[in-house]
VOKOL-412005 format. One record per atom (N, C-alpha, C): x, y, z; residue in one letter. Coordinates in steps of 0.05 Angstrom, whole numbers, padded with zeros to 5 digits, always signed. Example, Ala and Ser with C-alpha at 12.3 -4.5 7.8 and 13.67 -1.06 7.14 Angstrom:
// residues 2
+00264-00114+00156A/+00246-00090+00156A/+00264-00066+00156A/+00257-00045+00142S/+00273-00021+00143S/+00258+00001+00157S/
***
This chain:
// residues 91
+00017-00024+00000M/+00000+00000+00000M/+00018+00025+00000M/+00007+00046-00011V/+00021+00071-00012V/+00015+00086+00014V/+00035+00097+00026A/+00031+00112+00051A/+00015+00137+00045A/-00004+00143+00063T/-00021+00166+00059T/-00022+00182+00085T/-00033+00206+00084H/-00038+00221+00108H/-00064+00211+00121H/-00068+00218+00146E/-00091+00209+00160E/-00117+00217+00146E/-00135+00198+00144G/-00161+00203+00132G/-00162+00199+00101G/-00139+00196+00089A/-00139+00192+00059A/-00142+00162+00053A/-00153+00157+00029A/-00156+00130+00020A/-00129+00118+00014A/-00128+00092+00012T/-00103+00078+00005T/-00106+00065-00023T/-00085+00067-00038V/-00084+00055-00065V/-00060+00036-00065V/-00063+00012-00073P/-00040-00006-00074P/-00018+00007-00092P/+00007+00005-00083A/+00029+00016-00098A/+00031+00005-00126A/+00025-00021-00129A/+00026-00033-00156A/+00005-00020-00175A/-00018-00014-00165R/-00039-00001-00181R/-00031+00027-00189R/-00020+00042-00170L/-00011+00069-00176L/+00012+00068-00197L/+00030+00049-00194S/+00052+00046-00213S/+00041+00039-00241S/+00021+00021-00242R/+00009+00014-00268R/-00004+00038-00281R/-00019+00053-00265L/-00032+00077-00275L/-00012+00097-00286L/+00010+00100-00272R/+00031+00118-00281R/+00043+00109-00308R/+00048+00083-00310R/+00059+00072-00335R/+00039+00076-00358R/+00013+00073-00352D/-00007+00077-00373D/-00006+00106-00382D/-00004+00125-00364V/-00002+00153-00371V/+00023+00158-00388V/+00046+00147-00380Q/+00071+00151-00395Q/+00069+00139-00423Q/+00059+00115-00426S/+00058+00103-00452S/+00038+00117-00470S/+00015+00126-00459N/-00004+00140-00476N/+00005+00168-00483N/+00020+00181-00465R/+00032+00207-00472R/+00051+00204-00495R/+00068+00183-00494L/+00087+00178-00515L/+00073+00173-00542L/+00052+00157-00541A/+00037+00151-00566A/+00025+00176-00577A/+00014+00193-00560H/+00002+00218-00569H/+00023+00236-00581H/+00046+00239-00568R/+00067+00256-00579R/+00078+00245-00605R/+00081+00219-00607Q/+00091+00207-00632Q/+00071+00212-00655Q/+00046+00209-00649G/+00025+00214-00669G/+00026+00242-00679G/+00029+00261-00661R/+00031+00289-00669R/+00056+00295-00684R/+00079+00284-00676A/+00105+00288-00689A/+00105+00277-00717A/+00092+00254-00721N/+00092+00241-00747N/+00071+00252-00765N/+00056+00272-00756A/+00035+00284-00772A/+00016+00263-00784A/+00008+00245-00766Q/-00011+00224-00775Q/-00038+00237-00781Q/-00055+00222-00793A/-00082+00231-00799A/-00095+00241-00773A/-00112+00261-00775G/-00125+00273-00752G/-00140+00254-00734G/-00152+00234-00746E/-00168+00215-00731E/-00151+00199-00712E/-00127+00190-00721S/-00110+00173-00704S/-00098+00190-00682S/-00092+00215-00687V/-00082+00233-00666V/-00104+00238-00645V/-00129+00242-00654R/-00151+00245-00636R/-00155+00220-00618R/-00153+00197-00631T/-00155+00172-00616T/-00133+00170-00595T/-00109+00176-00602A/-00086+00175-00583A/-00091+00195-00561A/-00102+00219-00567Q/-00107+00239-00547Q/-00129+00230-00528Q/-00150+00217-00538Q/-00171+00207-00521Q/-00161+00185-00503Q/-00143+00168-00513K/-00131+00147-00496K/-00114+00159-00474K/-00099+00180-00481F/-00082+00194-00462F/-00099+00206-00439F/-00121+00219-00447V/-00138+00231-00427V/-00151+00209-00410V/-00158+00187-00422A/-00170+00164-00408A/-00150+00152-00388A/-00125+00154-00394A/-00104+00144-00375A/-00098+00165-00353A/-00100+00190-00360L/-00095+00212-00340L/-00115+00212-00318L/-00140+00209-00325R/-00162+00212-00305R/-00159+00193-00281R/-00157+00167-00285P/-00154+00149-00262P/-00129+00154-00246P/-00107+00161-00260Y/-00082+00167-00245Y/-00085+00191-00228Y/-00095+00213-00238T/-00098+00237-00222T/-00119+00232-00200T/-00140+00217-00206D/-00159+00210-00185D/-00146+00194-00162D/-00128+00176-00169A/-00114+00160-00149A/-00096+00178-00132A/-00081+00196-00145L/-00064+00214-00130L/-00081+00231-00111L/-00103+00241-00121E/-00121+00258-00105E/-00132+00242-00081E/-00140+00217-00085S/-00151+00201-00064S/-00130+00195-00042S/-00105+00196-00049L/-00083+00192-00030L/-00075+00218-00016L/-00087+00240-00025G/-00079+00265-00013G/-00053+00275-00024G/-00044+00265-00047L/-00019+00273-00059L/-00024+00295-00079L/-00005+00312-00083P/-00009+00334-00102P/-00009+00323-00131P/-00024+00335-00148I/-00024+00328-00176I/-00004+00347-00189I/+00017+00336-00202P/+00037+00353-00214P/+00024+00372-00235P/+00035+00396-00236Y/+00024+00416-00255Y/+00022+00406-00283Y/+00042+00392-00292T/+00042+00381-00319T/+00017+00363-00324T/+00012+00345-00305L/-00011+00327-00308L/-00037+00343-00307L/-00039+00361-00289R/-00063+00377-00286R/-00069+00393-00312R/-00048+00405-00322D/-00051+00421-00346D/-00057+00404-00371D/-00044+00380-00373E/-00050+00362-00395E/-00079+00353-00394E/-00088+00347-00371L/-00116+00338-00368L/-00135+00360-00375L/-00129+00384-00366R/-00147+00407-00373R/-00147+00413-00403R/-00124+00414-00415I/-00122+00421-00443I/-00133+00399-00461I/-00122+00375-00458Y/-00130+00353-00475Y/-00158+00343-00469Y/-00165+00345-00443G/-00192+00337-00436G/-00213+00355-00449G/-00208+00381-00449A/-00226+00399-00462A/-00226+00395-00492A/-00204+00388-00504A/-00202+00384-00533A/-00217+00359-00541A/-00218+00339-00524T/-00232+00314-00531T/-00261+00315-00524T/-00269+00335-00507N/-00297+00338-00499N/-00303+00368-00499N/-00311+00379-00522P/-00316+00408-00524P/-00336+00418-00503P/-00355+00402-00494R/-00374+00411-00475R/-00362+00416-00447R/-00338+00404-00443A/-00325+00407-00417A/-00308+00432-00414A/-00306+00447-00436R/-00289+00471-00436R/-00301+00491-00416R/-00282+00504-00402H/-00290+00525-00383H/-00284+00552-00395H/-00301+00570-00390T/-00296+00598-00398T/-00287+00613-00373T/-00264+00626-00376E/-00253+00641-00353E/-00250+00670-00360E/
***
């Protein structure tokens, strides 16, 4: 189990590690798709998979009371809004 502060949920270290690997591999696939100038649909699919990997990882970090790194938070906000236009916030 991952150590947490009092009152926070616990997430097995193996699950957190798996979620992190999912984020890393999907980020790489998304970047490669963009760098290779693939067809728009495949880049969108890679982006959706990346966002789908980010959400459970950031949720797990949050449930442990751990900070969500700025990079992850920003990627989720930017790419999440791009994959779901209705989720965009106006500020």
